[in-house]
N, C-alpha and C positions, 0 to 999 in steps of 0.2 A: 524119321518121317514115316508115318504109317497111314494117315488118313487121306492124304492127297499128295501128289508129287510137288515138291517145293521149287526146285530149279525150273527156270523157264525151259520148256521142251524145245528141242531142235526140230525144225520142220521136217527134215528127212527121217528122223528116228520114229516119229509117230504115225507115219503114213500107213503102215500095215495093221494098225490096231482098229478093229471094227467092233461096234456095239450092237447088241440085239437083246430082246427080252430073254430072260433066263428060262432054261428048260429043266425038266426034272433030272436029266442027265448031268446037269451042272452042280448038283447039290453036294457031291463029294468034294469038289474043288472049292466050294464056298466056305466050308468049315475052316480050312487053314488060312484063308484070307481074313475071315472075321476074328481069328485068334490073334492076328497082328494088332487088332484094335482092343484086345483084352477080353473077347467074348468066346466062350466055349459052347458051341452049338452042334448037335448031332445032325446027320443028314435027315433023320426022321423028323426032328424038330423043325429043320429048315423047310421040309416039304409041307408040314402043317402050316408054318408061317407064310409060305409063299401062297398057299390057297387063301389064307385070311387077308393077306395084303391085297390080292386081286379082288377078293370079295368086297373090300372096303375102297374100291376104286383107286388102287395104287398099282405100281409096277416095279419089278426088279429087273434092272438091266445089267448085263455083263459085258466086259471087254475081253476080247480074245485076240491073241497075236498068233497067227497060224492056228494050230489046234489047241493051244494052251490058254486057259482062262487066267487073265492077269489082273482083273479088277471087277468091282461091282458097285452099284449105287441103287438106292431105293428112292423112287419118286412117290410122294404121298399127298393125299388131299387132307387138309386140316381145316376143320370148321369150328370156330369159336363164337360164342354168343356175343362177346364184346368186340371182337376184331373182324368177324366175318370169315370169308373163305380164303385160304392161302394154299399155294403149292409148297411142299416142303421136301428138301433134299435130306436123305438119311443114309447113314452107313456107306459113305464113299470111301472105298479102300482100293489101293493099287499095290500089287505085290512089290516088295522092296526092290527086287532086281529089275523091275520095269519102271520105277519112278523116274521122273524127269524125261520121259520119252513121249509125253502127250496123251497117255492113257487116261489120266485123271481129267484133263481138259476135255477129251472126247466124251467121257462118261458124263461129265457135268453138262455139256452142251446137249447130249442126247436126252438126259433127264429133263432139262429145261424145255426142250422141244416137245417132249411127251406131255409135260404139264400144261404147256400153252395149248396143245391140241385138245386138252380137256377143258379149256376155257379159263385156265388159271394164269393170270398175268403177273401176279405178285408171288414171288418165291423167296422163301427164307431157308436158312441153314443154321443149325445149332451145332457148335463145335466145343468140345471139352476145353476148358481154359488151359490145360497142359499142352494142347496140340497147336503150338505156335507156328509150326511150319504150315499146317493146314490153314491157319488164319491168314498167313501171307498169301497162300495160294488163292483163297477166296477173294481177298482184296484185289489181287491182280485180275481176277475174273469179273470185276465190277461190283462185287457185293460190298456193302458198307456195314460196319459194326454199329448196332443200335443200342444194345443194353446188356448188362450182365445180370444174371439171376442165380439164385440158390435153388437146388433141387432137393425136395423133401420127399421121402419115401416111407410108407408105413406098410410093413409086411404082415401077412396073416390075418 
């Protein structure tokens, strides 16, 4: 499990996880977290992306337990001609050693609150079809599967 904690978290275990907006000092710790999702991103690339995320009315939240960064989540604004405006959850990841302790749930709740404060009541999440543990997690959080899609990419 890499995208979200699958087992239901124990109430006591997750108490000391706090969420906050990411700082520039978090960038070195974000790379290893994103690698668990299969993405290799340098701190320089992350710094550039964080600026762009915020410029596009999004936010990156992190979870920390004590002094250690244990997870992150991106909350984004998505506007589509046919569908209108949505909040979107992107890149939810919790360090493997902290999964099942409530960090994913706390991050998701924080991102949802942030999106609602931006006036976005409808929130969606896209999860890779291979991340079945994440699917179960999102279903437990009240999300419903809507459709399956293919992703087409043209490079260059």
